[in-house]
DRENDO-1510 file (C-alpha; in Angstrom, 1 decimal, always signed):
<recs>
REC; n; res; u; v; w
REC; 1; UNK; +8.9; -1.8; +25.7 .
REC; 2; UNK; +12.7; -0.5; +24.4 .
REC; 3; UNK; +13.0; +1.3; +21.5 .
REC; 4; UNK; +14.4; -1.1; +19.2 .
REC; 5; UNK; +12.4; -4.4; +20.2 .
REC; 6; UNK; +9.4; -1.8; +19.4 .
REC; 7; UNK; +10.9; -1.2; +16.0 .
REC; 8; UNK; +11.6; -5.0; +15.1 .
REC; 9; UNK; +8.0; -5.8; +16.0 .
REC; 10; UNK; +6.2; -3.4; +14.3 .
REC; 11; UNK; +8.5; -2.0; +11.4 .
REC; 12; UNK; +8.9; -4.6; +8.6 .
REC; 13; UNK; +4.7; -4.4; +8.6 .
REC; 14; UNK; +4.3; -1.0; +8.4 .
REC; 15; UNK; +7.3; -0.5; +6.3 .
REC; 16; UNK; +5.5; -2.6; +3.1 .
REC; 17; UNK; +2.6; -0.8; +3.5 .
REC; 18; UNK; +4.0; +2.6; +3.2 .
REC; 19; UNK; +5.8; +1.6; +0.5 .
REC; 20; UNK; +2.6; +0.1; -1.5 .
REC; 21; UNK; +1.6; +3.8; -1.3 .
REC; 22; UNK; +5.0; +5.9; -1.5 .
REC; 23; UNK; +6.2; +2.7; -4.4 .
REC; 24; UNK; +9.9; +4.2; -3.1 .
REC; 25; UNK; +11.5; +2.2; -0.7 .
REC; 26; UNK; +13.5; +5.2; +0.7 .
REC; 27; UNK; +10.7; +7.7; +1.9 .
REC; 28; UNK; +8.9; +4.7; +3.1 .
REC; 29; UNK; +11.8; +4.1; +5.1 .
REC; 30; UNK; +11.4; +7.5; +6.2 .
REC; 31; UNK; +7.7; +7.3; +7.1 .
REC; 32; UNK; +7.7; +4.7; +9.1 .
REC; 33; UNK; +10.8; +6.1; +11.1 .
REC; 34; UNK; +8.8; +8.7; +11.7 .
REC; 35; UNK; +6.0; +6.7; +12.9 .
REC; 36; UNK; +7.4; +4.3; +14.8 .
REC; 37; UNK; +9.5; +7.1; +16.9 .
REC; 38; UNK; +6.4; +9.4; +17.5 .
REC; 39; UNK; +4.3; +5.9; +18.4 .
REC; 40; UNK; +7.2; +5.0; +20.6 .
REC; 41; UNK; +7.5; +8.4; +22.3 .
REC; 42; UNK; +3.5; +8.9; +23.0 .
REC; 43; UNK; +2.8; +5.2; +23.4 .
REC; 44; UNK; +1.4; +6.0; +27.2 .
REC; 45; UNK; -1.3; +8.7; +25.0 .
REC; 46; UNK; -2.5; +5.8; +22.8 .
REC; 47; UNK; -6.5; +5.4; +23.7 .
REC; 48; UNK; -7.0; +2.1; +22.9 .
REC; 49; UNK; -10.0; +2.5; +20.9 .
REC; 50; UNK; -8.3; -0.1; +18.5 .
REC; 51; UNK; -6.3; -2.2; +18.0 .
REC; 52; UNK; -2.5; -0.7; +18.5 .
REC; 53; UNK; -2.0; -2.4; +15.1 .
REC; 54; UNK; -4.9; -0.6; +13.8 .
REC; 55; UNK; -3.6; +2.8; +14.9 .
REC; 56; UNK; +0.1; +2.4; +13.7 .
REC; 57; UNK; -1.5; +1.7; +10.2 .
REC; 58; UNK; -3.8; +4.4; +10.7 .
REC; 59; UNK; -0.3; +6.8; +11.2 .
REC; 60; UNK; +1.5; +5.3; +8.6 .
REC; 61; UNK; -1.3; +5.4; +6.0 .
REC; 62; UNK; -1.2; +9.2; +7.3 .
REC; 63; UNK; +1.8; +9.6; +6.7 .
REC; 64; UNK; +2.4; +7.6; +3.5 .
REC; 65; UNK; -0.7; +10.4; +2.3 .
REC; 66; UNK; +1.0; +13.7; +3.6 .
REC; 67; UNK; +4.5; +12.5; +1.6 .
REC; 68; UNK; +1.9; +11.9; -1.6 .
REC; 69; UNK; +0.6; +15.4; -1.1 .
REC; 70; UNK; +3.9; +16.9; -0.6 .
REC; 71; UNK; +6.0; +19.3; -3.5 .
REC; 72; UNK; +8.6; +17.3; -3.3 .
REC; 73; UNK; +7.0; +14.0; -4.4 .
REC; 74; UNK; +5.1; +15.6; -7.1 .
REC; 75; UNK; +8.5; +16.8; -8.2 .
REC; 76; UNK; +10.2; +13.6; -8.4 .
REC; 77; UNK; +7.0; +12.0; -10.5 .
REC; 78; UNK; +7.5; +14.6; -13.1 .
REC; 79; UNK; +10.9; +14.3; -13.1 .
REC; 80; UNK; +10.7; +10.6; -12.9 .
REC; 81; UNK; +8.3; +10.5; -16.1 .
REC; 82; UNK; +10.5; +13.2; -17.9 .
REC; 83; UNK; +13.1; +10.4; -17.9 .
REC; 84; UNK; +11.1; +7.7; -18.9 .
REC; 85; UNK; +10.4; +9.3; -22.1 .
REC; 86; UNK; +14.1; +10.1; -23.3 .
REC; 87; UNK; +15.4; +6.6; -21.9 .
REC; 88; UNK; +16.5; +4.1; -24.4 .
REC; 89; UNK; +14.5; +0.0; -24.5 .
REC; 90; UNK; +15.1; -2.1; -22.0 .
REC; 91; UNK; +17.3; -4.8; -22.1 .
REC; 92; UNK; +16.6; -8.3; -22.5 .
REC; 93; UNK; +17.2; -9.2; -19.4 .
REC; 94; UNK; +14.9; -6.4; -17.6 .
REC; 95; UNK; +11.9; -7.6; -19.9 .
REC; 96; UNK; +12.3; -11.1; -19.1 .
REC; 97; UNK; +12.5; -9.7; -15.0 .
REC; 98; UNK; +9.5; -8.4; -15.3 .
REC; 99; UNK; +7.4; -11.1; -17.2 .
REC; 100; UNK; +7.3; -12.5; -13.7 .
REC; 101; UNK; +3.7; -13.3; -12.9 .
REC; 102; UNK; +4.0; -12.1; -9.3 .
REC; 103; UNK; +5.5; -8.7; -10.0 .
REC; 104; UNK; +3.2; -8.3; -13.2 .
REC; 105; UNK; +0.6; -8.5; -10.0 .
REC; 106; UNK; +2.6; -6.2; -7.7 .
REC; 107; UNK; +3.1; -3.8; -10.7 .
REC; 108; UNK; -0.5; -4.0; -11.3 .
REC; 109; UNK; -1.6; -3.5; -7.9 .
REC; 110; UNK; +0.8; -0.7; -7.0 .
REC; 111; UNK; -0.4; +1.1; -10.4 .
REC; 112; UNK; -3.9; +1.3; -9.2 .
REC; 113; UNK; -5.3; +4.6; -7.7 .
REC; 114; UNK; -4.6; +4.6; -3.9 .
REC; 115; UNK; -8.4; +4.4; -3.0 .
REC; 116; UNK; -8.7; +0.9; -4.9 .
REC; 117; UNK; -5.0; +0.0; -4.1 .
REC; 118; UNK; -5.2; +0.3; -0.4 .
REC; 119; UNK; -8.4; -1.5; +0.0 .
REC; 120; UNK; -6.9; -4.4; -1.8 .
REC; 121; UNK; -3.4; -4.2; -0.2 .
REC; 122; UNK; -5.4; -4.2; +3.3 .
REC; 123; UNK; -7.9; -6.7; +2.0 .
REC; 124; UNK; -5.5; -9.6; +0.2 .
REC; 125; UNK; -1.9; -8.7; +1.6 .
REC; 126; UNK; -2.7; -7.3; +5.5 .
REC; 127; UNK; -6.1; -9.9; +5.1 .
REC; 128; UNK; -8.0; -7.4; +7.0 .
REC; 129; UNK; -11.9; -8.2; +6.9 .
REC; 130; UNK; -14.2; -6.0; +5.3 .
REC; 131; UNK; -15.4; -3.9; +8.5 .
REC; 132; UNK; -11.7; -3.6; +10.0 .
REC; 133; UNK; -10.7; -2.1; +6.7 .
REC; 134; UNK; -13.9; +0.4; +7.0 .
REC; 135; UNK; -12.6; +1.2; +11.0 .
REC; 136; UNK; -9.1; +1.9; +9.8 .
REC; 137; UNK; -9.7; +4.3; +6.7 .
REC; 138; UNK; -13.1; +6.0; +8.6 .
REC; 139; UNK; -15.4; +4.5; +5.6 .
REC; 140; UNK; -18.7; +2.8; +5.7 .
REC; 141; UNK; -18.3; -1.0; +4.8 .
REC; 142; UNK; -20.4; -0.4; +1.8 .
REC; 143; UNK; -17.6; +1.8; +0.3 .
REC; 144; UNK; -14.7; -0.6; +1.2 .
REC; 145; UNK; -17.0; -3.5; -0.4 .
REC; 146; UNK; -17.4; -1.0; -3.9 .
REC; 147; UNK; -13.8; +0.1; -3.7 .
REC; 148; UNK; -12.7; -3.4; -3.6 .
REC; 149; UNK; -15.0; -4.5; -6.9 .
REC; 150; UNK; -13.8; -1.6; -8.6 .
REC; 151; UNK; -10.4; -2.5; -8.1 .
REC; 152; UNK; -10.9; -5.9; -8.7 .
REC; 153; UNK; -12.1; -4.8; -12.0 .
REC; 154; UNK; -9.6; -2.1; -12.6 .
REC; 155; UNK; -7.1; -5.3; -12.5 .
REC; 156; UNK; -8.8; -7.8; -14.1 .
REC; 157; UNK; -8.3; -5.3; -17.0 .
REC; 158; UNK; -4.9; -4.8; -16.9 .
REC; 159; UNK; -3.5; -8.6; -16.2 .
REC; 160; UNK; -6.1; -9.5; -18.8 .
REC; 161; UNK; -5.2; -12.6; -20.3 .
REC; 162; UNK; -3.0; -13.6; -17.5 .
REC; 163; UNK; -3.4; -16.3; -15.2 .
REC; 164; UNK; -4.0; -14.0; -12.3 .
REC; 165; UNK; -7.8; -12.9; -13.8 .
REC; 166; UNK; -9.3; -16.0; -12.0 .
REC; 167; UNK; -8.3; -15.1; -8.5 .
REC; 168; UNK; -9.7; -11.9; -8.4 .
REC; 169; UNK; -12.6; -12.3; -10.2 .
REC; 170; UNK; -14.1; -14.3; -7.0 .
REC; 171; UNK; -16.1; -12.4; -4.6 .
REC; 172; UNK; -15.0; -12.4; -1.1 .
REC; 173; UNK; -18.3; -11.1; +0.9 .
REC; 174; UNK; -17.3; -14.1; +3.1 .
REC; 175; UNK; -14.9; -12.4; +5.0 .
</recs>
C-alpha cells in the first residue's frame, strides 16, 4: 500500500480519536502523522493479534497519552488557564455559538477525565463493543462498564436540564 493511500484510509479517523485526547487540532495532526508514519514503516512487523484498526487505535492512544504527560502540554495548559483568568467576557456571537446542543455535548465529553472520556468516545462515537474496548485498553469488561456508567453520570450532571440527558441515562448492556 502506498503511503498516500495509507494516510487517506486511516488518517481522518485517527485524527478525530487523537483530538478527543489532546483537544488541540495541530497536536492531534502531529500525533497522527507520527503514528501513521511509524505504522507504515513497520507494517510488515504487524503480528495480527488484533485487527489493524485496533492496532492503530492503540498506537494513537499511547502517543496521545505520551503527549499529555509531556512538559510542553503541562506548560500549555498552565498558560491557557492564566489567559482565561485575564480574558474579558465573551461576545454575543460566541455565546450563541456555544449554546448549540451538539457543541455543548462535545464540550461536556471533552471535559470528562481521560479514563471516562475515552470509554464514552469509543462506545458512542466509534461504536465499539464493551469487549472490544476492554481489549483495546487492556482492561476488564467490568472496568469498561463501570467507567461507562460513571462517565454517563458525570455527563448527566454537566448537562442537567439539557435535552441530551436521556440519551446517556439508558443502559447499554446489549452492546
